[in-house]
C-alpha positions in Angstrom: 7.5 -18.8 14.7 4.1 -20.1 14.6 3.0 -23.5 15.3 2.2 -24.3 11.6 6.0 -22.8 10.3 7.1 -25.6 13.1 5.4 -28.2 11.6 6.4 -27.2 8.2 10.3 -27.2 9.5 9.7 -30.4 10.9 8.4 -32.2 7.9 11.1 -30.4 6.0 14.0 -32.1 7.8 12.3 -35.5 8.1 13.6 -38.3 6.4 17.0 -39.6 4.9 19.1 -37.8 3.1 18.2 -39.0 0.2 14.8 -38.2 0.7 15.6 -35.2 1.4 17.5 -34.4 -1.6 14.8 -36.2 -3.9 12.1 -33.5 -2.3 15.1 -30.6 -2.8 15.4 -31.0 -6.8 11.8 -32.6 -6.9 12.8 -35.8 -8.7 9.4 -37.0 -9.4 8.9 -33.8 -11.9 11.7 -35.7 -14.4 9.2 -37.5 -15.6 7.7 -34.5 -17.7 10.5 -34.3 -20.0 11.8 -37.4 -20.0 9.3 -39.2 -22.1 9.6 -36.6 -24.8 13.7 -37.3 -25.0 12.9 -40.9 -25.5 10.3 -41.0 -27.8 12.8 -39.1 -29.9 15.2 -41.4 -29.4 12.7 -44.2 -30.6 12.0 -42.5 -33.7 15.4 -41.7 -34.3 16.2 -45.3 -34.1 13.5 -46.2 -35.8 12.3 -48.9 -32.8 14.6 -50.1 -29.6 17.7 -47.8 -29.5 21.0 -50.1 -28.2 20.7 -50.6 -24.4 24.2 -48.4 -24.3 22.8 -45.6 -25.7 19.7 -45.6 -23.5 21.2 -45.6 -20.6 23.9 -43.0 -21.4 20.8 -40.8 -22.5 19.1 -41.5 -19.3 22.1 -40.6 -17.3 22.2 -37.5 -19.3 18.5 -36.7 -19.0 18.7 -37.4 -15.2 22.0 -35.5 -14.0 21.4 -32.8 -16.5 17.8 -31.8 -14.7 19.2 -32.5 -11.5 22.5 -29.9 -11.9 20.3 -27.4 -13.3 17.6 -28.0 -10.4 20.8 -27.8 -7.8 22.1 -24.5 -9.6 18.6 -23.0 -9.4 18.2 -23.7 -5.6 22.1 -22.8 -5.2 21.3 -19.4 -6.7 17.7 -18.7 -5.2 18.9 -19.6 -2.0 17.7 -16.3 -0.2 15.4 -15.8 -2.6 13.3 -19.0 -1.5 13.8 -18.2 2.2 11.7 -15.3 1.3 8.7 -16.9 -0.7 6.4 -18.6 1.8 5.9 -21.6 -0.6 9.7 -21.9 -1.1 11.1 -20.7 2.5 11.7 -24.3 3.9 13.7 -25.4 1.3 17.3 -24.3 2.6 16.5 -27.1 5.4 16.8 -29.6 3.4 20.2 -29.6 2.6 23.2 -27.4 3.4 24.3 -24.8 0.8 27.7 -26.5 0.9 26.3 -29.8 0.4 23.9 -28.4 -2.6 27.2 -26.6 -4.3 29.0 -30.1 -4.0 25.9 -32.1 -5.6 26.3 -30.0 -8.8 29.4 -30.3 -9.3 29.4 -33.9 -9.5 25.9 -34.2 -11.4 27.8 -31.4 -13.8 30.6 -33.6 -14.7 28.4 -36.7 -14.5 26.7 -35.1 -17.4 29.4 -33.8 -19.3 31.3 -37.6 -19.1 28.1 -39.2 -20.2 27.7 -37.2 -22.8 31.0 -37.7 -24.1 30.7 -41.3 -23.8 28.1 -40.9 -26.7 29.5 -39.7 -29.9 31.8 -36.7 -30.7 28.7 -33.9 -31.5 26.9 -34.8 -27.8 30.1 -34.3 -26.5 31.1 -31.0 -28.2 27.2 -29.5 -27.7 27.4 -30.8 -23.5 28.4 -27.8 -22.3 26.4 -25.2 -24.4 23.5 -27.8 -23.2 24.4 -27.3 -19.9 25.1 -23.9 -20.2 21.1 -23.3 -21.5 19.8 -25.2 -18.3 21.8 -23.4 -16.1 20.8 -20.0 -17.6 17.2 -20.4 -17.1 17.3 -19.8 -13.4 19.1 -16.7 -13.8 16.5 -15.0 -16.5 13.8 -13.9 -14.1 16.7 -11.4 -12.9 16.3 -9.5 -16.4 13.7 -10.8 -18.4 9.8 -11.6 -17.5 10.0 -14.3 -20.4 11.4 -16.7 -17.9 8.7 -19.4 -18.4 10.1 -19.3 -22.2 13.6 -20.2 -21.1 12.5 -23.0 -18.9 11.2 -24.4 -22.2 13.7 -24.1 -23.7 16.3 -25.8 -20.9 13.7 -28.9 -21.5 13.0 -28.5 -25.2 17.0 -29.4 -25.5 16.2 -33.5 -24.4 14.3 -34.2 -27.7 17.5 -33.0 -29.8 20.2 -34.2 -27.7 18.5 -37.6 -27.4 18.2 -37.5 -31.3 21.5 -36.8 -31.7 22.8 -39.4 -29.3 21.4 -41.7 -32.1 22.0 -40.5 -35.2 25.3 -38.5 -34.7 23.3 -35.8 -36.5 20.6 -32.9 -36.6 17.2 -33.5 -38.3 14.2 -31.5 -38.8 11.8 -33.4 -36.4 13.3 -33.1 -33.2 13.3 -29.2 -33.9 9.3 -29.4 -34.1 8.9 -31.3 -31.0 11.3 -29.4 -29.1 8.9 -26.1 -30.5 6.1 -28.0 -28.8 8.3 -28.8 -25.6 9.0 -25.0 -25.1 5.1 -23.7 -25.9 3.9 -26.9 -23.1 6.4 -26.1 -20.8 6.2 -22.3 -20.8 2.2 -22.8 -20.9 2.2 -24.6 -17.5 4.7 -22.4 -16.1 2.7 -19.5 -16.3 -0.1 -21.6 -14.6 1.8 -22.5 -11.9 3.4 -18.8 -11.3 0.2 -17.7 -10.6 0.8 -18.8 -7.1 3.6 -16.7 -6.7 2.1 -13.1 -7.9 1.9 -11.6 -4.6 5.5 -12.5 -3.8 6.7 -11.7 -7.4 5.0 -8.1 -6.6 6.5 -7.6 -3.6 9.6 -8.4 -4.6 10.0 -6.5 -8.2 10.8 -9.9 -9.5 10.0 -10.1 -13.2 7.5 -12.2 -14.1 4.9 -12.4 -17.3 2.1 -13.2 -14.4 3.1 -9.6 -12.9 3.3 -7.7 -16.0 0.3 -9.1 -17.8 -1.7 -10.3 -14.7 -3.2 -13.6 -13.9 -6.4 -13.2 -16.2 -4.2 -12.4 -19.6 -1.5 -14.8 -18.4 -4.1 -18.2 -18.0 -5.0 -16.9 -21.6 -1.7 -16.9 -22.8 -1.2 -20.8 -21.2 -4.6 -21.7 -23.1 -2.8 -20.5 -26.7 0.5 -21.8 -26.0 -1.1 -25.2 -25.4 -3.2 -25.3 -28.4 0.5 -24.1 -30.2 1.7 -27.7 -28.6 -1.1 -29.7 -30.0 0.4 -28.1 -33.3 3.6 -29.2 -32.4 2.9 -32.7 -31.7 1.3 -33.1 -34.9 3.9 -31.5 -36.7 6.1 -33.9 -35.7 4.0 -36.5 -36.5 4.5 -35.6 -40.0 7.8 -34.6 -40.1 8.5 -38.4 -38.5 6.3 -40.1 -40.6 4.4 -41.5 -37.7 1.3 -43.6 -38.2 -2.6 -43.5 -37.2 -1.7 -45.0 -33.8 0.2 -41.6 -33.1 -2.1 -39.0 -34.2 -5.0 -41.2 -32.6 -3.5 -40.2 -29.1 -3.7 -36.9 -29.9 -7.4 -36.3 -28.6 -6.3 -37.7 -25.3 -3.1 -35.5 -24.6 -6.2 -32.5 -25.6 -8.5 -33.7 -22.8 -5.8 -33.5 -20.4 -4.5 -29.9 -21.7 -8.3 -28.6 -20.9 -8.4 -30.2 -17.6 -5.5 -28.6 -16.6 -7.1 -25.3 -17.4 -10.5 -25.6 -16.1 -8.5 -26.8 -12.9 -6.7 -23.3 -13.1 -9.8 -21.1 -13.5 -10.3 -21.5 -9.7 -6.5 -20.3 -9.2 -7.2 -22.6 -6.0 -3.6 -23.9 -5.2 -4.3 -27.5 -4.1 -6.1 -27.7 -7.3 -3.6 -25.9 -9.4 -0.8 -28.4 -8.3 -3.2 -31.7 -8.6 -3.7 -30.4 -12.5 -0.2 -29.3 -12.8 1.5 -32.9 -12.0 -1.7 -35.2 -13.3 -2.1 -33.3 -16.7 1.9 -32.8 -17.2 2.8 -36.5 -16.3 -0.3 -37.8 -18.7 0.5 -35.8 -21.7 4.4 -36.6 -21.6 3.5 -40.6 -20.2 0.5 -40.5 -23.8 2.9 -38.7 -26.4 5.7 -41.7 -25.2 3.4 -44.4 -25.5 1.8 -43.2 -28.8 5.4 -43.2 -30.4 6.7 -46.7 -28.6 3.1 -48.2 -30.1 3.9 -46.6 -33.6 7.6 -47.6 -33.5 7.8 -51.2 -31.7 4.4 -52.9 -32.7 
């Protein structure tokens, strides 16, 4: 083990158990999907939802995402150890602790969904199965990026059902946009693992079509995202404030793709977090200004 590896392992073990847990599940990335769920909730409520509904939706979102991340870590335990980018993840928590926390968060999600309404209760096991299924897809399909998008796309649909107890067209249009958005930025992110995925014979669209074509596909998917966001605004009958925010979303996506061209790991990670956090935040702010002001 060289000095750099020892330093990385030392950093991984640092911090409290809570801090290591939050790093393991990449808790900061919760801000990506959460604004789309909250935006759908605000539109469904035509204003502020009740405090009870808002709290339960937040608990469902956080617990479902946490359970999904823990499931991913659990089933990819040995694979992550062989990938230089993720090799130290197993040092954050033991595998038994990950399994126990996975069970706890799954139960919290199911219980919270049951407390909202009958339809969310019935659909909650389906939602949990979808977010877990993503972690298995890399074993049999190169379209895993789209399954990740699906896993996040069910959040605005779930939030809408939590408020109205029924399904409607607008959240499905938004969910389609989320699928394209997530698949696009995951393709960009996956370029970092090209060599590893090729060596391990992992099914990956980036490996199948190459880095250049993957980046072009990501551009197309993000163009489709813009179309879906506009379609959601029309379907939900949102006002001018919402549509005026769309150029800001477009600018953030352009910045992300320009940063991705260099294939610089630090640049990709910076653009990945900043651009996508900005996109989701602008969406939520625009919806709230339209419905609450």
